[in-house]
N, C-alpha and C positions, 0 to 999 in steps of 0.2 A: 933445152929446158922449155917446158910448157907452163903457161900461166893459167891457173884455174882460179875461179871465184867460188867462194862458199858463202852462203848467206843464211841467216836465221841464228837465233841465240844459242841453241844447243849445238848445231853443226859447227859453228865458229868456235865455240868453247872446246869442242872435241878436236878440231883442227889445231888449236893452240897446244893441246896436250900431246898430239901425235908427233910422228917423226919428221914430217915435212916442215919446211921453213915458211912461216907466214911473213910475207914481205910488207904488207900494209894492212892496217886494221881501221876501218871506218865505223863510226857509230853516231847515232843521233843523240842529242842531249837527253831525251827521254830514256833511251836505252842505257846510257851511262848512269843516270840517276837510279834506274831500276835494278841494275845488275852489278853487285859489288865486285865481281871478278873483273869487270872492265876498269875498275879503279885500282887494281892491284899492280901498279907499277908498269903497266903496258903503255906503249906509245900509241895512243888512240887519237886518230884524226876525227874531231867532232865536226860533222857535216850536217847540213839541213836534210830533212827527210826526202825532199825532191831530188837532191844530188845522189843520195844512196839508192833511190828507186831507179834513177837513170843508169847508174853504173851497174846495178844488179840486173837490170832488164825486167824487173818485176816489182810490184808493191808488197810482195810477201816476204820481205827481208827481215821483219821484226826489229828494224833499226840497227842491224849489225851486218857488216860485210867484210870479208877477208880476201 
């Protein structure tokens, strides 16, 4: 099994709709407040922006990482 990361609001939303299993979903407070689909019964780990940037390896994550 390979572990892949997907970041960005639209790519993560599409990953959730697709056939692959999303093991973890991280989002910043700002992203959760701005995106209603992140409040739709998903198990979202709310993390500081800095942590999401470090995990994604970029600051272009738009507050969401799967």
